[in-house]
C-alpha positions in Angstrom: 65.3 138.9 117.9 64.3 135.3 118.2 66.7 133.2 116.1 70.2 132.0 116.5 72.3 131.1 113.4 75.4 128.9 112.9 77.5 129.1 109.8 80.4 126.9 108.9 82.7 127.6 105.9 84.2 124.5 104.4 86.4 123.8 101.5 83.4 122.8 99.2 80.3 124.0 101.0 79.2 126.7 103.4 76.7 125.2 105.8 74.0 127.3 107.7 71.6 126.3 110.4 68.9 128.5 111.9 67.4 127.8 115.4 64.1 129.3 116.4 64.3 130.0 120.1 60.5 130.0 120.5 59.5 126.9 118.4 62.8 125.1 118.7 62.6 124.4 115.0 65.9 123.9 113.0 66.3 125.0 109.4 69.3 124.0 107.4 70.8 125.2 104.1 74.0 124.7 102.1 75.6 126.8 99.4 78.8 126.4 97.5 81.8 128.1 99.2 83.5 131.0 97.6 87.3 130.4 98.3 88.4 133.7 96.8 86.3 135.6 99.3 84.7 133.3 102.0 82.4 136.1 103.3 80.5 136.1 100.0 79.4 132.5 100.6 78.6 133.3 104.2 76.3 136.2 103.2 74.6 134.1 100.5 74.1 131.2 102.9 72.7 133.4 105.7 70.3 135.1 103.3 69.0 131.8 101.9 68.7 130.2 105.3 66.7 132.9 107.1 64.3 133.1 104.1 63.9 129.3 104.2 63.2 129.6 108.0 60.5 132.2 107.3 62.3 134.9 109.2 64.6 137.9 108.4 68.2 138.7 109.0 67.0 141.4 111.4 65.5 138.7 113.7 68.9 137.1 114.3 70.0 137.3 118.0 73.3 135.4 118.0 75.5 134.3 115.1 78.1 131.6 115.5 80.8 131.4 112.8 83.3 128.7 112.1 86.0 129.5 109.6 88.8 127.8 107.8 90.6 131.1 107.1 93.5 130.4 109.5 93.7 126.7 108.5 94.0 127.5 104.8 96.4 130.3 105.4 98.8 127.9 107.2 98.4 125.1 104.7 98.9 127.4 101.7 101.4 129.7 103.4 99.5 132.8 102.4 99.7 134.8 105.7 101.3 138.1 106.5 104.9 139.1 106.7 105.9 138.8 110.3 108.7 140.6 112.1 110.2 138.8 115.1 111.9 140.4 118.1 113.7 137.9 120.3 116.5 137.7 122.8 119.9 138.4 121.3 121.6 135.1 120.5 118.3 133.2 119.9 117.5 134.5 116.4 117.5 131.0 115.0 114.9 129.6 117.3 112.4 128.8 114.5 115.1 127.2 112.4 116.3 124.9 115.2 112.7 123.8 115.9 112.1 120.2 117.2 113.5 116.9 115.9 110.6 115.4 114.1 110.0 113.7 110.8 106.7 112.6 109.2 105.6 109.1 108.5 107.1 105.7 109.4 110.8 104.8 109.0 111.9 106.7 106.0 109.3 109.5 105.9 112.1 112.0 106.1 113.4 111.1 102.7 110.7 113.0 100.8 109.9 115.6 103.5 110.1 119.2 102.4 110.6 121.2 105.6 108.6 124.4 105.4 110.4 127.7 105.9 109.8 129.5 109.2 106.8 131.9 109.1 109.1 134.7 110.3 112.1 135.0 108.0 115.6 135.6 109.4 115.8 138.8 107.5 112.8 140.0 109.5 114.2 138.8 112.9 116.1 141.0 115.3 117.9 140.1 118.5 117.4 142.4 121.5 119.8 142.7 124.4 118.0 141.6 127.6 118.1 138.7 130.1 115.5 137.2 132.5 117.1 134.5 134.6 115.6 131.0 135.1 114.1 129.8 137.3 113.6 132.8 139.5 112.6 135.3 136.8 115.0 138.0 137.9 116.2 140.6 135.5 120.0 140.1 135.0 120.4 142.3 132.0 118.2 145.3 131.4 116.2 145.7 128.2 118.0 147.6 125.5 115.2 150.0 124.6 117.2 151.9 122.0 117.8 148.6 120.1 114.1 147.9 120.2 113.2 151.3 118.7 115.8 150.9 116.0 114.6 147.3 115.2 111.0 148.4 115.0 111.7 151.3 112.7 113.8 149.0 110.5 111.1 146.3 110.3 108.4 148.8 109.5 110.5 150.3 106.7 111.1 146.8 105.4 107.4 146.2 105.0 106.5 143.8 107.8 102.7 143.6 108.4 102.8 142.5 112.1 105.3 141.9 114.9 105.9 139.1 117.3 107.8 139.6 120.6 109.1 136.3 122.0 111.9 136.8 124.6 113.7 134.1 126.5 112.1 133.2 129.9 109.4 135.8 129.4 106.9 133.2 130.8 108.6 133.8 134.2 108.6 137.5 134.0 106.8 139.3 131.2 107.9 142.9 132.0 110.5 143.1 129.2 107.9 141.9 126.6 105.3 144.3 127.9 107.7 147.2 127.6 108.7 146.1 124.0 105.0 146.2 123.1 104.7 149.7 124.5 107.7 150.8 122.4 106.2 149.2 119.2 102.9 151.0 119.8 104.8 154.3 120.1 107.0 153.7 117.0 104.5 151.9 114.7 101.0 152.2 116.1 99.4 150.6 112.9 101.3 147.3 113.3 99.5 144.4 115.1 101.7 143.1 117.8 101.5 139.9 120.0 103.7 139.0 123.0 104.5 135.4 123.8 103.9 135.8 127.5 100.2 136.4 126.8 99.7 133.9 124.0 101.5 131.0 125.7 102.7 131.9 129.2 104.6 128.6 129.5 108.1 127.2 129.2 109.2 125.9 125.8 111.0 128.6 123.9 110.4 127.1 120.4 106.7 126.3 120.9 106.0 129.7 122.6 107.7 131.5 119.7 106.1 129.5 116.9 102.6 129.8 118.4 102.9 133.6 118.8 104.4 134.0 115.3 101.4 132.0 113.9 99.1 134.4 115.7 100.7 137.4 114.0 101.0 135.5 110.7 97.2 135.3 110.7 96.2 138.5 112.4 96.1 141.1 109.5 94.1 138.7 107.3 91.7 137.7 110.1 91.2 141.3 111.1 90.3 142.3 107.5 88.1 139.2 107.1 86.1 139.7 110.2 85.8 143.5 109.7 84.5 142.8 106.1 82.1 140.1 107.4 80.8 142.4 110.1 80.2 145.2 107.5 78.5 142.8 105.1 76.2 141.4 107.7 75.3 144.9 108.8 74.6 145.9 105.2 71.9 143.1 104.9 70.3 144.2 108.1 71.9 142.0 110.8 72.2 143.3 114.3 73.2 139.9 115.7 76.1 139.5 118.1 78.7 137.5 116.2 80.9 134.9 118.0 83.7 133.0 116.4 84.2 129.3 117.1 87.6 128.3 118.6 89.6 125.2 117.9 88.5 123.7 121.3 84.8 124.1 120.4 84.2 127.1 122.5 83.2 130.6 121.4 84.8 134.1 121.6 83.8 137.5 120.4 84.8 138.8 117.1 87.1 141.3 118.9 88.8 138.5 120.9 89.3 136.5 117.7 91.1 139.4 116.0 93.5 139.3 119.0 94.0 135.6 119.1 93.5 134.1 115.6 95.9 131.2 116.5 92.9 129.8 118.5 90.9 129.5 115.2 93.1 127.0 113.5 90.6 124.1 113.8 87.5 126.2 114.1 85.3 124.3 111.8 86.0 120.6 112.8 85.6 121.4 116.5 81.9 122.3 116.1 81.1 118.9 114.5 82.6 117.0 117.4 80.8 119.1 120.0 77.5 118.7 118.2 78.0 114.9 117.8 78.9 114.6 121.5 75.8 116.5 122.5 73.6 114.2 120.4 75.2 110.9 121.4 75.1 111.9 125.1 71.4 112.7 124.8 70.8 109.2 123.3 72.6 107.7 126.3 75.7 106.6 124.2 78.4 108.8 125.9 81.4 107.0 124.3 81.6 107.5 120.6 84.0 108.0 117.7 83.1 110.8 115.4 83.4 110.8 111.6 83.1 114.1 109.7 83.6 113.5 106.0 83.2 116.6 103.8 84.2 117.5 100.3 87.9 117.8 100.9 88.9 116.0 104.0 87.7 113.8 106.9 88.0 114.7 110.5 87.8 112.0 113.2 87.8 112.3 116.9 87.0 110.4 120.1 84.4 111.3 122.8 84.6 109.7 126.2 81.9 110.0 128.8 80.2 112.7 126.7 83.3 114.9 126.6 85.4 115.4 123.4 89.1 114.6 123.8 91.1 117.8 123.7 94.8 118.5 123.1 97.1 121.4 123.8 99.1 120.6 120.7 97.4 121.7 117.5 98.8 120.5 114.2 98.2 122.0 110.8 100.4 120.6 108.0 103.9 120.2 109.4 103.5 122.8 112.1 102.6 121.7 115.6 102.0 124.5 118.1 100.5 125.2 121.5 96.8 126.0 121.2 94.0 124.1 122.9 91.8 122.2 120.4 89.5 119.3 120.1 91.7 116.3 119.4 90.9 115.8 115.7 92.8 113.7 113.3 92.5 114.8 109.7 93.0 112.8 106.5 92.7 113.9 102.9 89.6 111.9 102.2 86.5 113.6 101.1 83.7 113.4 98.5 85.9 115.5 96.2 89.0 113.4 96.7 90.5 112.6 93.3 91.3 109.0 92.3 94.3 108.2 90.0 96.2 105.2 88.9 99.9 105.4 89.8 102.7 104.3 87.4 103.0 101.1 89.5 99.3 100.3 88.7 98.1 100.9 92.2 95.1 103.1 92.8 95.5 106.2 95.0 92.6 108.3 96.3 93.3 111.8 97.6 94.6 113.8 99.3 94.1 116.1 96.3 90.5 117.3 96.0 88.4 118.7 93.2 87.0 121.2 95.8 84.1 123.4 95.0 85.4 124.7 91.7 85.3 122.8 89.4 84.2 120.0 91.8 83.5 116.3 91.0 82.6 115.5 87.4 79.0 114.8 88.5 78.6 118.4 89.5 78.5 119.4 85.9 80.8 122.4 86.4 83.7 121.3 84.2 85.4 118.7 86.4 86.7 115.7 84.6 88.8 113.8 87.1 87.2 110.9 88.9 86.3 111.5 92.6 84.7 109.6 95.5 81.4 111.4 94.8 81.5 110.2 91.2 82.1 106.6 92.4 79.1 106.8 94.7 77.0 108.1 91.8 78.1 105.3 89.5 77.2 102.6 92.1 73.8 104.1 92.7 74.6 105.1 96.3 73.4 108.6 95.3 70.0 107.8 93.6 68.8 109.4 90.4 66.2 111.5 92.2 68.8 113.2 94.3 69.9 116.8 93.6 72.8 118.5 95.3 71.1 120.4 98.2 67.9 120.3 96.2 69.5 122.8 93.8 72.0 121.1 91.4 71.1 118.1 89.3 74.0 115.6 89.2 75.5 114.7 85.9 75.5 110.9 86.0 76.9 110.4 82.5 79.9 112.6 83.4 80.5 110.6 86.6 80.4 107.4 84.6 82.9 108.7 82.0 85.3 109.9 84.7 85.3 106.6 86.6 85.7 104.8 83.3 89.1 106.3 82.9 90.2 104.4 86.1 88.5 101.2 84.9 90.4 101.3 81.6 93.8 101.7 83.3 93.0 98.9 85.7 91.4 96.7 83.1 88.2 96.3 85.2 84.5 97.1 84.9 83.4 100.6 85.8 81.6 99.2 88.9 84.7 97.4 90.1 86.7 100.6 89.6 84.1 102.6 91.6 84.0 100.0 94.3 87.9 100.1 94.5 87.8 103.9 94.9 85.3 103.6 97.8 87.3 100.7 99.4 90.5 102.8 99.4 89.0 105.9 100.8 87.3 103.9 103.5 90.6 102.4 104.5 92.1 105.9 104.6 89.4 106.9 107.1 89.8 103.6 109.0 93.4 104.4 109.5 92.5 107.9 110.9 90.0 106.3 113.3 92.6 103.8 114.6 94.9 106.7 115.4 92.4 108.3 117.8 91.3 104.9 119.3 93.5 101.9 119.1 96.8 103.8 119.1 95.6 105.6 122.3 94.6 102.5 124.2 90.9 102.4 123.3 89.0 99.5 121.8 86.7 100.9 119.1 84.2 98.0 119.7 83.4 99.7 123.0 82.4 102.9 121.2 79.5 103.9 119.0 80.1 105.9 115.8 78.5 109.2 115.0 78.8 110.1 111.3 78.1 113.4 109.7 79.3 115.8 107.0 78.1 115.9 103.5 79.7 112.5 102.6 80.1 110.8 106.0 76.7 109.0 106.1 77.4 107.3 102.8 80.6 105.7 104.1 79.8 105.3 107.8 78.1 101.9 107.6 81.2 100.3 105.9 83.5 101.9 108.5 81.3 100.8 111.4 81.5 97.3 110.0 85.2 97.3 109.7 85.8 98.6 113.3 82.8 96.9 115.0 81.8 100.4 116.3 78.0 100.2 116.9 75.5 101.7 117.2 76.1 103.9 114.2 74.2 107.1 114.6 73.4 109.5 111.7 71.9 112.7 113.3 69.4 114.9 111.6 71.0 117.4 109.3 74.3 115.5 109.1 75.6 117.7 106.4 75.5 120.8 108.7 76.6 119.1 111.9 79.5 121.5 112.5 77.1 124.5 112.2 74.7 122.7 114.6 77.6 122.2 117.0 78.2 125.9 117.1 74.7 126.4 118.5 75.5 124.0 121.4 78.8 125.8 122.3 79.7 128.1 125.2 82.0 131.2 125.3 85.3 130.1 126.6 89.1 130.7 126.9 92.1 129.1 128.5 94.4 130.6 131.1 97.6 128.8 132.1 101.0 129.0 133.8 104.2 127.0 134.1 104.4 125.3 137.5 107.2 122.7 137.5 106.6 121.3 141.0 106.5 117.6 142.2 104.0 116.1 144.6 106.9 115.9 147.0 107.6 119.6 147.0 104.1 121.1 147.2 100.7 120.2 148.7 97.2 120.5 147.5 96.6 123.8 149.2 99.5 125.4 147.2 98.0 124.1 143.9 94.6 125.2 145.0 95.8 128.8 145.4 97.5 128.9 142.0 94.4 127.6 140.3 92.3 130.2 142.0 94.7 132.9 140.7 94.2 131.7 137.2 90.4 131.5 137.8 90.5 135.2 138.7 92.1 135.9 135.3 89.5 133.8 133.5 86.7 135.6 135.4 88.1 139.0 134.3 88.2 137.9 130.7 84.6 136.6 130.8 83.4 139.9 132.3 85.1 141.6 129.3 83.2 139.3 127.0 79.9 140.5 128.6 79.1 137.2 130.3 76.9 137.7 133.5 78.5 136.5 136.7 75.7 133.9 137.1 76.6 132.3 133.8 80.3 131.9 134.4 81.8 128.4 135.1 85.4 127.1 135.4 87.2 123.9 134.7 90.6 123.1 136.2 93.5 121.0 134.8 97.0 120.0 135.7 99.5 119.0 133.0 101.3 116.1 134.6 104.2 113.8 133.9 106.5 111.5 135.7 109.5 113.5 137.2 112.2 114.0 134.5 110.0 112.5 131.8 108.6 114.4 128.8 105.2 112.8 128.1 102.5 115.0 129.7 98.9 114.3 130.2 96.1 116.7 131.1 94.3 115.7 134.3 91.0 117.3 135.4 91.2 118.7 138.9 88.4 119.0 141.5 89.8 122.2 142.9 87.8 122.1 146.1 89.1 118.6 147.0 92.7 119.8 146.8 92.8 121.2 150.3 91.4 118.0 151.8 92.9 115.2 149.8 96.0 116.9 148.5 97.5 115.6 145.2 96.7 111.9 145.7 93.6 112.1 143.5 95.5 113.8 140.6 98.3 111.2 140.8 95.9 108.2 140.8 94.1 109.6 137.8 97.4 110.3 135.9 98.7 106.8 136.6 95.5 105.2 135.4 95.5 107.2 132.2 99.2 106.6 131.6 98.8 102.8 132.1 95.9 102.6 129.7 97.7 104.7 127.0 101.2 103.3 127.3 100.7 100.0 129.1 102.9 100.8 132.2 103.4 103.1 135.2 106.5 104.1 137.1 107.5 104.3 140.7 108.4 108.0 140.4 107.3 111.4 141.7 104.5 113.2 139.9 105.5 116.5 138.4 102.9 119.2 137.6 104.4 121.0 134.5 101.5 123.4 133.9 98.3 124.5 135.5 95.3 125.6 133.5 91.8 127.0 134.0 89.1 127.0 131.3 86.7 129.9 131.9 83.2 129.4 130.3 80.3 131.7 129.7 77.3 129.4 129.6 74.8 130.0 126.8 71.4 128.6 126.4 72.1 126.3 123.4 69.9 124.5 120.9 67.2 122.2 122.3 67.1 118.6 121.1 63.4 117.8 120.9 61.8 114.3 121.4 59.0 113.2 119.1 56.2 110.6 119.6 57.0 107.2 118.3 55.1 106.1 115.2 54.7 102.6 113.8 57.5 100.6 112.3 56.3 100.7 108.6 58.3 103.2 106.6 56.6 102.6 103.2 54.9 106.0 103.2 58.4 107.6 103.0 59.6 105.4 100.1 60.3 107.4 97.0 61.6 104.8 94.5 63.3 101.5 93.9 66.7 101.6 92.3 69.6 99.3 91.5 72.5 99.8 93.9 75.9 98.0 93.8 77.1 96.2 96.9 79.8 93.6 97.3 80.0 92.7 93.6 76.3 92.6 92.7 73.3 94.9 92.2 70.5 94.9 94.8 66.9 96.2 94.3 67.1 99.0 96.9 64.4 101.3 98.2 65.1 105.0 98.5 63.4 106.9 101.4 62.8 110.6 101.9 64.3 111.4 105.3 61.8 114.2 105.9 59.0 111.7 105.6 60.5 109.2 108.0 59.1 109.1 111.6 60.4 107.9 114.9 59.9 104.2 115.2 60.2 103.5 111.4 62.4 100.5 110.7 64.4 100.0 107.5 65.9 96.7 106.4 69.2 97.0 104.5 70.0 97.6 101.8 68.4 101.0 101.8 69.2 104.6 100.8 67.9 107.6 102.8 68.1 111.0 101.0 67.9 114.5 102.5 68.7 118.0 101.3 72.2 117.9 102.9 73.4 114.3 102.8 72.6 110.8 101.7 72.6 107.8 104.1 73.6 104.3 102.9 72.3 101.3 104.9 74.3 98.2 103.7 72.8 94.7 103.2 72.5 92.6 106.3 72.0 95.7 108.5 68.9 97.4 109.9 68.1 101.0 110.7 65.7 102.6 113.1 64.5 106.2 113.5 64.8 107.1 117.2 62.7 109.6 119.1 65.2 112.4 118.4 65.2 111.9 114.6 68.5 110.1 114.5 69.0 107.1 112.1 70.5 104.3 114.2 72.1 101.5 112.3 73.0 98.1 113.7 74.2 94.8 112.2 71.5 92.3 111.3 70.8 89.5 113.8 72.8 87.0 111.6 75.9 89.2 111.6 
């Protein structure tokens, strides 16, 4: 078995990339997603990609899978019926929640608060008490009440059970016993306990996160079982790993236990892949732009490492699960444009998706979309077919955008340009959230653009933000799948600490982190990772004493016994000052300690190529009229597969590939680097 395969299921397309471990050749493929049964699209894409790569499914060694199953389930509220067992008197924990409203100022006025994922009718209070902060049992567990509650919930038809007892993060024995009773009374019900999912303080977040885990578990178990069976049926013996929200990997079995860690599975892969490519180029600080058919995900990479967060947000729900810090906006190639009653133009967040898709797909879509606007303006040339398989219906695109032009009393070109301007501003706003609003100047960062639609819009966004160089990697339409091939197996282990730098020394923190490391090491062994391939990263969640804003600080665990906590505090204050513009004369409090256990895999190799000359004329396919800034330009179209390192393109130019189209604006220049990236810079007069 000599090939690895990454597959990413998106809202519109399923992307597949095959890596030959011997020749280091990459083969990419795209198929339309099958929302009603995502595994069908996966199987179709895998079959096409391996055939295209000249191999067979039986030659696959490792298969890395990113999925939107959990994301869509949370957004559409189509998960399982969850029973909740909590401490008596705390049955309303999910209703009390946290004080938060969306949007600026009056966003609460049109907010529709979602119902809790575990209904009150399926919630039972159990007599028990674990005291805080010592974790002593002050009231024994009422086991009879547990048995009665489980029998009642099973009879009512719940499909999974969450156990989230007060202060269980200090002493998990009551939760562990409740799980044993559930397994005795209802062995077919999946059950999660909060002290294993989030062993930290914060009753609401711990309960919500564990409920989300059980909300998704039955569906994820069925989906992964079905996918395993389908892959086996076509001859695959590959080991399947599922991509986590933090860009790491875990086995299919581990994913069935912790589906909450898959909530941002797909977007994380793109950020990891972009970081790998940018770092290889010597541009370690970049913003990433992943524009697909339905949405755009943006993130920030500093010093070659993607920013991560322990707060994952999907829709209105924010829960504790480590993820790549991605900001998502409803702006994609399929985003629908409509004129409001006020006469203003709105683009997104509604999307035409894969079915029926944009009008230009010729599958019955009639509403104008961002893709249709690009077709009208010539940004997608006449010679381009969707993935080399579907010919675009340009007349349908023109008719769809004309409906906007009529309502705005403008030309079709002006209407199409307005659609692109608005969707670009939507993405610009998302990029500002991860950069300017967090104390970073985007002009000090490059921009890596990918996704099926990202390279068409990236030049305009780089110009708005001053983020150069703009890097368009090879295979930008399958970058998330590429990122999967660069990932490692990993998981997080944490505990609540709540000690200040005045109360403990570095040696005490060192010992606690080593205890967590032992847990991580045991998990990696269970995942089949050889001891020589295990690595660990250490973090302290810090804040000023009696403050609530926490920041994750990397820790050099071996330095703790020598330098104490001074290094951690200095790093925290530097980050706090950059983010918020001030620091305090106050003790440092370590709220939580964390260890990331990694199983290092030999990932995809990024190959260098010999530089050719600067003349790209051999790759030119045609000259077309393309609309920029109110006028048409004679614009060359280049076949990306024929471009070679060293070739230089003067804007305006269009570069086409099987998975994405790159737009180089007027007064810009593009160069093909030795890794096959298209690097775009402003012209000398800009």
